[in-house]
C-alpha positions in Angstrom: 96.7 -60.1 42.6 99.5 -60.8 40.1 103.2 -60.9 41.1 105.2 -57.7 41.0 106.8 -57.6 37.5 110.6 -57.6 37.4 112.4 -54.3 37.3 113.9 -53.7 33.8 116.5 -50.9 34.2 118.3 -49.5 31.3 121.9 -50.8 31.2 124.0 -49.2 33.8 127.4 -50.0 32.3 130.4 -48.4 33.9 134.1 -48.9 33.8 134.7 -47.4 37.3 136.0 -50.2 39.6 134.5 -50.8 43.0 136.3 -52.1 46.1 133.9 -53.8 48.4 134.5 -54.2 52.2 132.1 -55.7 54.7 132.8 -56.8 58.2 131.1 -60.3 58.1 132.9 -61.4 54.9 136.3 -60.6 56.5 135.6 -63.0 59.5 135.5 -66.8 59.5 132.4 -68.6 58.2 131.5 -72.0 59.5 130.0 -74.5 57.0 126.8 -74.7 59.1 126.2 -71.0 59.3 123.0 -69.8 57.6 123.0 -66.8 55.4 120.8 -64.1 56.9 119.8 -60.4 56.6 122.6 -58.2 55.6 124.8 -61.0 54.3 122.1 -62.0 51.8 121.5 -58.4 50.8 125.2 -57.8 50.2 125.6 -61.0 48.1 122.6 -60.1 46.0 123.8 -56.5 45.6 127.2 -57.8 44.4 125.5 -60.1 41.9 123.3 -57.3 40.5 126.3 -54.9 40.3 128.0 -57.5 38.1 124.9 -58.0 36.0 124.9 -54.2 35.4 128.5 -54.2 34.2 130.2 -53.0 37.4 133.6 -54.5 38.0 134.0 -55.3 41.7 136.9 -56.4 43.9 135.4 -58.4 46.8 137.7 -58.9 49.8 136.8 -61.8 52.0 138.2 -64.5 54.3 138.9 -67.7 52.3 136.2 -69.5 54.4 133.6 -67.4 52.5 135.0 -68.1 49.1 132.9 -71.2 48.1 129.7 -69.6 49.4 130.3 -66.3 47.6 131.3 -68.0 44.3 128.2 -70.3 44.4 125.9 -67.4 45.2 127.4 -65.1 42.5 127.2 -67.8 39.9 123.4 -68.3 40.6 122.0 -65.5 38.5 122.0 -63.7 35.2 125.3 -63.8 33.2 127.4 -61.0 34.6 128.5 -58.2 32.3 131.5 -57.5 34.5 133.4 -59.7 36.9 133.3 -59.9 40.7 137.0 -60.6 41.4 137.4 -62.3 44.8 140.5 -61.4 46.7 141.1 -63.7 49.8 142.5 -61.9 52.8 143.1 -64.1 55.8 143.5 -62.4 59.1 143.8 -65.5 61.2 140.2 -65.2 62.2 140.5 -61.5 63.1 138.3 -59.2 61.0 140.4 -56.3 62.1 143.6 -57.9 60.7 141.7 -58.9 57.5 140.5 -55.4 57.0 144.0 -54.0 57.2 145.2 -56.7 54.7 142.4 -55.7 52.4 143.4 -52.0 52.7 146.9 -52.9 51.8 145.7 -54.8 48.8 143.4 -51.9 47.7 146.4 -49.5 47.9 148.6 -51.9 45.9 145.9 -52.2 43.2 145.4 -48.5 43.1 149.1 -47.8 42.7 149.2 -50.3 39.8 146.0 -49.5 37.9 144.8 -46.2 39.2 142.4 -45.3 42.1 139.1 -47.1 42.5 136.1 -45.1 41.5 134.3 -46.1 44.7 135.1 -47.7 48.0 131.8 -49.5 48.8 131.3 -50.3 52.4 128.6 -52.9 53.1 127.9 -51.8 56.7 129.3 -49.8 59.6 131.9 -51.8 61.6 134.5 -50.8 64.2 136.8 -53.5 63.0 137.1 -51.6 59.7 138.3 -48.4 61.4 142.1 -49.2 61.1 141.6 -50.0 57.4 139.7 -46.8 56.8 142.4 -44.8 58.6 145.0 -46.3 56.4 143.0 -45.8 53.2 142.1 -42.2 53.9 145.7 -41.2 54.1 146.2 -42.0 50.4 144.5 -41.5 47.1 143.2 -45.0 46.6 139.5 -44.2 45.8 137.5 -41.2 44.5 134.5 -41.6 46.7 133.1 -43.7 49.5 129.6 -45.1 49.5 128.4 -46.7 52.8 125.2 -48.7 53.1 124.5 -48.4 56.8 122.3 -51.1 58.2 123.1 -50.4 61.9 123.9 -47.5 64.1 127.4 -46.1 63.9 129.9 -45.6 66.7 131.8 -42.4 67.4 135.0 -44.3 66.3 133.6 -45.3 63.0 132.1 -41.8 62.4 135.5 -40.2 62.9 137.0 -42.7 60.5 134.7 -41.7 57.6 134.3 -38.0 58.3 135.1 -35.7 55.5 135.5 -38.5 53.0 133.7 -37.5 49.8 130.7 -39.7 49.0 127.4 -40.9 50.3 125.8 -42.7 53.2 122.8 -44.7 52.2 121.0 -45.6 55.5 118.1 -47.9 56.2 116.2 -45.4 58.3 116.4 -41.9 59.7 117.7 -43.0 63.0 120.7 -44.6 61.3 121.3 -41.6 59.0 121.2 -39.0 61.8 124.8 -39.1 63.1 126.1 -38.8 59.5 124.2 -35.5 59.1 126.4 -33.7 61.6 127.9 -30.5 60.0 131.5 -31.8 60.1 130.7 -35.0 58.2 131.2 -34.4 54.5 129.4 -37.4 53.2 125.8 -36.8 52.3 123.4 -39.0 54.2 120.2 -40.4 52.6 117.4 -42.7 53.7 117.0 -45.0 50.8 116.5 -48.7 51.2 114.4 -51.7 50.3 114.6 -55.4 49.7 116.1 -57.2 46.7 114.1 -59.8 44.8 110.9 -58.1 45.9 109.0 -59.6 42.9 109.2 -63.0 44.8 106.8 -61.6 47.5 103.2 -61.2 46.3 99.8 -62.2 47.5 98.5 -65.7 47.0 96.7 -66.2 43.7 94.0 -68.2 45.3 92.4 -67.1 48.6 92.5 -69.6 51.5 89.2 -71.3 52.2 86.9 -69.2 54.5 86.7 -72.0 57.1 90.5 -72.5 57.2 92.4 -71.5 60.5 93.5 -67.9 60.5 97.3 -68.0 60.5 99.5 -65.4 62.2 103.3 -65.5 61.5 106.3 -64.1 63.3 109.3 -64.0 61.0 113.0 -63.6 62.0 115.9 -65.1 64.0 113.6 -65.8 66.9 116.3 -67.1 69.2 117.0 -63.4 69.8 114.8 -62.2 72.6 114.4 -58.7 71.1 112.4 -60.2 68.2 109.6 -60.7 70.7 108.4 -64.2 70.0 107.5 -64.5 73.7 105.1 -61.5 73.3 103.4 -63.2 70.3 103.1 -66.4 72.2 101.6 -64.6 75.3 99.1 -62.8 73.0 98.0 -66.0 71.3 97.3 -67.6 74.7 95.3 -64.5 75.7 92.9 -64.9 72.8 89.4 -65.9 73.9 89.2 -69.7 73.6 86.6 -69.6 70.9 88.8 -67.3 68.8 92.1 -69.2 69.6 90.5 -72.4 68.4 90.2 -70.9 65.0 93.7 -69.5 64.8 97.3 -70.7 64.4 100.6 -69.0 65.4 103.6 -69.8 63.2 107.0 -68.9 64.7 109.7 -68.9 61.9 112.4 -69.6 62.8 114.7 -70.8 65.6 118.1 -72.4 65.6 116.7 -74.8 68.1 112.9 -74.7 67.9 111.0 -75.1 71.2 108.2 -77.5 71.5 104.7 -76.5 72.5 102.9 -79.7 73.4 100.1 -77.8 75.3 99.5 -75.4 72.4 98.5 -77.4 69.3 97.9 -74.2 67.4 101.5 -73.0 67.8 104.0 -74.2 65.2 107.7 -73.5 65.6 110.1 -73.8 62.7 113.8 -74.5 62.4 115.9 -72.2 60.1 114.3 -71.9 56.7 116.1 -71.4 53.4 115.3 -67.9 52.1 113.8 -69.4 48.9 111.0 -70.8 51.1 110.0 -67.5 52.6 107.7 -66.3 49.8 105.7 -69.5 49.8 105.5 -69.5 53.6 104.1 -66.0 53.7 101.6 -66.6 51.0 100.1 -69.4 53.2 99.6 -66.9 56.1 96.8 -64.4 56.9 98.5 -61.8 59.0 102.0 -60.9 60.4 103.0 -60.1 63.9 105.9 -57.7 64.5 106.5 -57.8 68.3 110.1 -56.6 68.3 111.3 -54.5 71.2 114.3 -52.3 71.9 116.9 -53.8 74.2 119.5 -51.2 73.9 122.2 -52.6 71.7 119.8 -55.0 69.9 116.9 -53.4 68.0 115.2 -53.3 64.6 116.8 -50.9 62.2 114.7 -51.8 59.1 112.8 -55.1 59.4 113.0 -56.9 56.1 110.5 -59.3 57.6 108.0 -56.5 57.8 108.5 -55.5 54.2 108.3 -59.1 53.0 105.0 -59.4 54.8 103.7 -56.1 53.4 104.6 -57.1 49.8 102.8 -60.3 50.4 99.7 -58.4 51.3 99.6 -59.4 55.0 98.0 -57.0 57.5 100.5 -56.4 60.4 100.2 -56.0 64.1 103.3 -54.1 65.1 105.1 -52.9 68.3 105.5 -49.1 68.6 109.1 -48.9 67.5 109.7 -45.9 65.2 111.2 -48.0 62.5 108.1 -50.2 62.4 105.6 -47.4 62.9 106.9 -45.4 59.9 106.0 -48.3 57.7 102.4 -48.1 58.5 101.8 -44.3 58.5 99.5 -44.9 55.5 97.7 -47.8 57.0 98.3 -51.5 56.7 98.7 -52.3 60.3 97.5 -52.1 63.9 99.9 -50.8 66.6 100.0 -52.7 69.9 102.3 -52.1 72.9 101.5 -55.1 75.1 100.5 -58.8 74.9 96.9 -57.8 75.7 96.8 -55.3 72.9 98.4 -57.7 70.5 95.7 -60.2 71.4 92.9 -57.7 70.9 94.3 -56.8 67.5 94.7 -60.4 66.5 91.1 -61.1 67.5 89.9 -58.2 65.3 91.8 -59.6 62.4 90.7 -63.1 63.0 87.0 -62.2 63.0 87.0 -59.7 60.1 88.3 -61.0 56.7 87.4 -57.7 55.1 89.6 -55.8 57.5 92.5 -58.2 56.8 92.0 -57.6 53.1 91.9 -53.8 53.4 94.9 -53.5 55.6 96.9 -56.0 53.5 96.3 -54.0 50.4 97.3 -50.8 52.1 100.5 -52.5 53.4 101.4 -53.8 49.9 100.9 -50.4 48.3 103.2 -48.7 50.8 105.9 -51.4 50.4 105.8 -51.1 46.6 106.1 -47.4 46.7 108.9 -47.2 49.3 110.8 -50.4 50.0 111.8 -52.1 46.8 115.5 -51.9 46.2 116.6 -51.0 42.7 120.4 -51.5 42.1 120.2 -49.5 38.8 118.8 -46.6 40.7 121.4 -47.0 43.4 124.2 -46.9 40.8 122.8 -43.8 39.1 122.2 -41.9 42.4 125.3 -42.8 44.4 128.0 -44.4 42.2 127.8 -42.2 39.1 126.7 -38.8 40.2 129.0 -35.8 40.6 126.6 -33.5 42.4 125.3 -34.0 45.9 121.7 -34.9 46.4 119.4 -33.4 49.0 119.7 -34.8 52.5 116.6 -37.0 52.0 115.4 -39.2 49.2 111.7 -40.0 48.9 112.1 -43.7 49.1 111.4 -43.9 52.8 110.5 -41.5 55.6 113.1 -40.6 58.2 
């Protein structure tokens, strides 16, 4: 199969200025910290906004400046600037947020209100800043990209602000749909740079080991790497001898001297992920709900789906909704993970069919388009319906 062609949107040139606030960028960054998940998404979003002619003021702690400047420079020539405004709260994201709010107000008084206050995620540490900003006329609308569940405090801080909440799943959108919250909530999300993820051009040899991969920050217990390992060890010996389990990645990868088929990786640069996934045969998604830590979207799942990998997934709603049109096998225990892995290992035709179904769903639902985002949420003057067709709630 050929790679997904790049998205060519018509120019989305706009003069409306955006002020961008995100909790992580307002805190201290250590030089050894890896860029992950939401951080990468927001930096890519900022880079694409600039390429589409959207002037942005980005507020961040000075420890982020070099990383942000390097990332933003690594792309197409921008049609509008991303102007970086350092706000140093002495390591306190709450203080940095307040300083950013003061800077937004000063800029609005000097040059007129911002068209949009763009919030990169929910965050209690931004509540004081939002309370300050909502008392003035510093922006015309708020657009929040909600990756995680909100708190009652944050919900109160944004209630009755005009604008939109763009949530990664229905569970995240639900609190914003209360009658007294004026912002319109949508489920509309996907991954950027989706064209990097596509099936391998050349099939792996039929006698090659069947490779299963678990992808994510696996030091977090809720990612379920232990479930995948237990399932691998439960495979019948004759099946396990033909399989490999790849665990990517850990901050401090464990060793498995008694399991030569298990391969643990240290942190991988995001640029290596597409190639790694194309070398695999199936993906395991054993995440579990541990209360405050849970999957809210699973970019790893979508990356695997776009690569054409069949998936064995835990019965979390945010995972199950991705396979409502096929593409995966649900499993709720190590024993059932092992049974599904054995089926996939022994049936190449099943792997191919499920992988094609998974890719079709991901292409239809989970590819982020910044031009569409601009047209739907930054430019519109009328409210959309409560749900967009990009993803199920």
